[in-house]
VOBA-1610 file (N, C-alpha, C; in pm, whole numbers, padded with zeros to 5 digits, always signed):
BEGIN
Unk+15369+05652+12003Unk+15357+05760+12100Unk+15331+05703+12238Unk+15381+05769+12336Unk+15352+05727+12472Unk+15223+05794+12518Unk+15189+05771+12641Unk+15063+05827+12690Unk+15076+05970+12741Unk+15190+06032+12725Unk+15209+06171+12767Unk+15174+06262+12650Unk+15103+06367+12676Unk+15058+06461+12574Unk+15174+06524+12498Unk+15172+06506+12364Unk+15266+06571+12273Unk+15413+06534+12293Unk+15444+06428+12363Unk+15583+06389+12379Unk+15599+06249+12319Unk+15667+06240+12204Unk+15682+06108+12141Unk+15782+06021+12216Unk+15769+05891+12195Unk+15874+05800+12241Unk+15996+05823+12152Unk+16113+05805+12207Unk+16233+05811+12125Unk+16269+05668+12086Unk+16285+05642+11957Unk+16317+05508+11907Unk+16439+05517+11817Unk+16535+05428+11840Unk+16655+05422+11757Unk+16684+05274+11730Unk+16710+05241+11603Unk+16738+05103+11564Unk+16872+05100+11492Unk+16955+05002+11529Unk+17083+04984+11463Unk+17107+04835+11442Unk+17177+04802+11336Unk+17222+04665+11313Unk+17371+04663+11342Unk+17409+04572+11429Unk+17549+04561+11472Unk+17599+04423+11433Unk+17712+04418+11365Unk+17770+04292+11320Unk+17843+04223+11437Unk+17762+04178+11532Unk+17813+04107+11650Unk+17698+04024+11707Unk+17730+03919+11776Unk+17629+03833+11837Unk+17555+03908+11948Unk+17431+03868+11973Unk+17351+03935+12076Unk+17421+03933+12211Unk+17490+03825+12243Unk+17560+03817+12372Unk+17669+03922+12383Unk+17736+03950+12273Unk+17843+04051+12273Unk+17783+04192+12284Unk+17670+04216+12217Unk+17604+04346+12227Unk+17555+04366+12370Unk+17498+04262+12429Unk+17455+04268+12569Unk+17572+04304+12659Unk+17685+04238+12639Unk+17804+04266+12718Unk+17846+04412+12701Unk+17836+04462+12578Unk+17871+04601+12552Unk+17782+04700+12624Unk+17656+04662+12645Unk+17562+04750+12715Unk+17570+04738+12867Unk+17625+04629+12918Unk+17613+04600+13062Unk+17744+04589+13138Unk+17857+04612+13074Unk+17983+04602+13147Unk+18061+04733+13142Unk+18116+04768+13255Unk+18191+04894+13267Unk+18311+04898+13173Unk+18372+04783+13151Unk+18487+04776+13061Unk+18451+04830+12922Unk+18331+04800+12877Unk+18287+04849+12747Unk+18232+04991+12755Unk+18142+05019+12846Unk+18075+05149+12845Unk+18172+05265+12862Unk+18276+05247+12940Unk+18371+05357+12960Unk+18439+05396+12830Unk+18441+05305+12731Unk+18509+05332+12605Unk+18423+05411+12506Unk+18291+05399+12514Unk+18207+05463+12412Unk+18093+05546+12468Unk+18062+05536+12597Unk+17942+05601+12653Unk+17983+05719+12740Unk+18034+05823+12678Unk+18074+05946+12746Unk+18169+05920+12864Unk+18253+05818+12852Unk+18352+05780+12955Unk+18288+05736+13086Unk+18162+05696+13083Unk+18097+05649+13205Unk+18115+05498+13219Unk+18107+05453+13342Unk+18115+05310+13371Unk+17983+05266+13433Unk+17918+05172+13369Unk+17791+05124+13420Unk+17816+05034+13541Unk+17726+05042+13640Unk+17738+04956+13758Unk+17599+04909+13797Unk+17582+04776+13798Unk+17457+04714+13842Unk+17476+04563+13846Unk+17392+04496+13923Unk+17391+04350+13916Unk+17283+04303+13818Unk+17207+04397+13763Unk+17105+04375+13662Unk+16997+04277+13707Unk+16965+04282+13834Unk+16850+04209+13886Unk+16734+04308+13893Unk+16614+04262+13859Unk+16498+04349+13863Unk+16486+04412+14001Unk+16471+04543+14005Unk+16463+04618+14130Unk+16596+04675+14177Unk+16706+04631+14117Unk+16839+04682+14156Unk+16867+04816+14090Unk+16959+04889+14152Unk+17002+05017+14095Unk+17091+04992+13974Unk+17086+05087+13881Unk+17181+05093+13772Unk+17237+05235+13775Unk+17368+05244+13769Unk+17434+05374+13778Unk+17538+05386+13668Unk+17553+05509+13619Unk+17658+05541+13524Unk+17754+05633+13597Unk+17872+05581+13627Unk+17969+05653+13708Unk+18061+05737+13622Unk+18082+05859+13664Unk+18175+05949+13598Unk+18300+05958+13684Unk+18385+06056+13656Unk+18509+06070+13733Unk+18481+06073+13883Unk+18573+06023+13959Unk+18563+06015+14106Unk+18443+05933+14152Unk+18398+05840+14068Unk+18286+05751+14100Unk+18157+05823+14138Unk+18140+05945+14088Unk+18015+06016+14108Unk+17912+05961+14010Unk+17786+05960+14052Unk+17679+05909+13967Unk+17635+06017+13869Unk+17649+05987+13739Unk+17605+06079+13635Unk+17458+06058+13604Unk+17422+05935+13572Unk+17283+05895+13548Unk+17254+05775+13636Unk+17125+05755+13665Unk+17089+05645+13753Unk+16948+05599+13722Unk+16917+05481+13772Unk+16783+05428+13755Unk+16767+05298+13830Unk+16659+05229+13797Unk+16627+05100+13858Unk+16599+05001+13747Unk+16654+04881+13759Unk+16633+04777+13659Unk+16487+04733+13665Unk+16420+04740+13550Unk+16278+04705+13539Unk+16257+04568+13476Unk+16340+04536+13376Unk+16333+04407+13306Unk+16475+04366+13274Unk+16507+04239+13297Unk+16637+04186+13258Unk+16615+04044+13208Unk+16613+04031+13076Unk+16591+03902+13012Unk+16710+03875+12921Unk+16819+03826+12981Unk+16945+03802+12908Unk+16922+03704+12794Unk+16977+03732+12678Unk+17040+03853+12627Unk+16949+03932+12533Unk+16820+03928+12556Unk+16727+03985+12459Unk+16657+04116+12499Unk+16641+04142+12628Unk+16573+04265+12667Unk+16626+04316+12800Unk+16653+04445+12803Unk+16696+04512+12925Unk+16624+04645+12932Unk+16565+04673+13046Unk+16494+04800+13064Unk+16523+04853+13203Unk+16541+04984+13209Unk+16559+05048+13339Unk+16505+05191+13335Unk+16472+05239+13453Unk+16432+05380+13462Unk+16558+05464+13445Unk+16539+05593+13417Unk+16651+05679+13380Unk+16632+05817+13440Unk+16731+05861+13514Unk+16735+05997+13569Unk+16873+06053+13546Unk+16880+06184+13530Unk+17007+06254+13510Unk+17014+06365+13614Unk+17039+06328+13742Unk+17031+06426+13851Unk+17140+06533+13849Unk+17249+06510+13778Unk+17358+06609+13774Unk+17328+06725+13680Unk+17229+06707+13594Unk+17197+06812+13498Unk+17087+06900+13557Unk+17114+07028+13578Unk+17013+07115+13640Unk+16885+07127+13558Unk+16893+07105+13426Unk+16773+07114+13342Unk+16681+06993+13357Unk+16734+06882+13408Unk+16653+06759+13414Unk+16637+06703+13555Unk+16708+06757+13652Unk+16707+06696+13784Unk+16570+06694+13851Unk+16481+06785+13814Unk+16348+06788+13875Unk+16246+06702+13799Unk+16285+06653+13680Unk+16193+06571+13602Unk+16182+06431+13662Unk+16064+06369+13651Unk+16050+06231+13699Unk+16129+06136+13609Unk+16160+06018+13659Unk+16235+05921+13578Unk+16161+05887+13449Unk+16241+05861+13346Unk+16190+05810+13221Unk+16228+05662+13215Unk+16206+05598+13101Unk+16239+05455+13089Unk+16312+05434+12958Unk+16417+05352+12963Unk+16488+05311+12842Unk+16482+05158+12833Unk+16453+05109+12713Unk+16444+04965+12690Unk+16529+04929+12568Unk+16614+04829+12586Unk+16696+04776+12479Unk+16640+04639+12442Unk+16612+04620+12313Unk+16570+04490+12263Unk+16675+04444+12165Unk+16726+04323+12186Unk+16831+04267+12102Unk+16775+04146+12029Unk+16782+04149+11898Unk+16728+04041+11816Unk+16839+03986+11726Unk+16861+03856+11734Unk+16960+03792+11649Unk+16909+03787+11506Unk+16991+03837+11413Unk+16957+03833+11270Unk+17079+03776+11197Unk+17064+03748+11068Unk+17170+03683+10991Unk+17302+03758+10997Unk+17298+03889+11000Unk+17421+03969+10996Unk+17471+04010+11135Unk+17403+03968+11241Unk+17446+04004+11376Unk+17330+04028+11467Unk+17312+04152+11511Unk+17209+04187+11608Unk+17135+04313+11564Unk+17004+04306+11571Unk+16924+04428+11554Unk+16899+04481+11695Unk+16952+04597+11725Unk+16937+04660+11855Unk+16835+04773+11842Unk+16729+04764+11920Unk+16628+04868+11923Unk+16631+04934+12060Unk+16643+05065+12061Unk+16640+05143+12184Unk+16510+05222+12184Unk+16430+05205+12288Unk+16309+05284+12305Unk+16321+05357+12437Unk+16319+05488+12430Unk+16323+05571+12551Unk+16188+05641+12557Unk+16116+05624+12668Unk+15980+05677+12675Unk+15948+05726+12816Unk+15822+05758+12835Unk+15767+05811+12961Unk+15819+05951+12995Unk+15831+06033+12892Unk+15872+06172+12911Unk+15752+06257+12951Unk+15777+06357+13033Unk+15671+06453+13067Unk+15665+06559+12958Unk+15551+06624+12941Unk+15542+06733+12843Unk+15648+06841+12873Unk+15711+06890+12768Unk+15815+06992+12785Unk+15947+06937+12836Unk+15966+06806+12830Unk+16084+06741+12886Unk+16214+06788+12822Unk+16306+06830+12905Unk+16442+06860+12860Unk+16519+06729+12839Unk+16479+06625+12913Unk+16544+06494+12898Unk+16525+06443+12756Unk+16406+06462+12699Unk+16382+06417+12562Unk+16483+06480+12466Unk+16506+06610+12481Unk+16602+06679+12396Unk+16742+06618+12410Unk+16781+06589+12533Unk+16914+06533+12557Unk+16929+06394+12497Unk+16832+06306+12521Unk+16848+06168+12474Unk+16833+06157+12323Unk+16752+06243+12262Unk+16735+06233+12117Unk+16864+06270+12045Unk+16946+06353+12105Unk+17077+06382+12049Unk+17184+06287+12097Unk+17163+06227+12213Unk+17265+06141+12274Unk+17264+05997+12230Unk+17145+05938+12214Unk+17140+05795+12180Unk+17212+05761+12050Unk+17196+05838+11942Unk+17271+05801+11821Unk+17423+05798+11844Unk+17474+05890+11923Unk+17618+05892+11952Unk+17660+05771+12033Unk+17582+05737+12134Unk+17613+05622+12220Unk+17609+05493+12138Unk+17503+05472+12063Unk+17489+05347+11989Unk+17590+05337+11875Unk+17622+05449+11810Unk+17729+05447+11709Unk+17863+05410+11771Unk+17887+05460+11892Unk+18009+05425+11962Unk+18016+05277+11995Unk+17904+05220+12041Unk+17898+05077+12071Unk+17919+04996+11944Unk+17851+05033+11838Unk+17862+04962+11710Unk+18006+04962+11660Unk+18069+05078+11661Unk+18208+05089+11615Unk+18300+05002+11700Unk+18285+05008+11830Unk+18370+04929+11919Unk+18354+04780+11893Unk+18230+04733+11884Unk+18208+04589+11867Unk+18249+04541+11728Unk+18234+04624+11628Unk+18266+04581+11492Unk+18412+04595+11455Unk+18481+04691+11516Unk+18621+04714+11477Unk+18721+04682+11588Unk+18672+04677+11712Unk+18762+04655+11825Unk+18826+04784+11873Unk+18798+04894+11805Unk+18853+05024+11845Unk+18741+05114+11895Unk+18767+05179+12004Unk+18667+05266+12064Unk+18671+05406+12004Unk+18553+05459+11977Unk+18538+05599+11939Unk+18424+05652+12024Unk+18452+05752+12105Unk+18347+05814+12183Unk+18296+05933+12101Unk+18182+05911+12034Unk+18129+06012+11944Unk+18073+06132+12019Unk+18062+06125+12150Unk+18001+06237+12226Unk+18085+06363+12219Unk+18211+06352+12187Unk+18296+06471+12182Unk+18287+06540+12046Unk+18208+06487+11956Unk+18195+06546+11821Unk+18091+06654+11819
//
């Protein structure tokens, strides 16, 4: 649990049959994210303090944040805002952290999304969204074919 009253951290764990470096690339390059992450293209230099943006059509920012931790290829964390969504635009930023651990069969990817305010609409969105995003990444890296599960 996080330190916010009655709002749990969101945690999702997946095992992906790919090296940690490849999973990292899948999380941090526009070439990959546009294929499985709701057609968005990630943009950042991934230096601590730099912006991270998820660009939608016409290069508009769909989601945005600031890089908090970048420890290639094992940990990436950034703040998270969804200003285009009227239900979440007034909420303060949350935080998402990806931990990548090399295991015998590939990579254990743990996603922790936390720092939600009580009554957060963002929590509702990410708890339904992260499984789709990570399943899309897993499918792409394991099969070479992209499936954007967000349209399901």
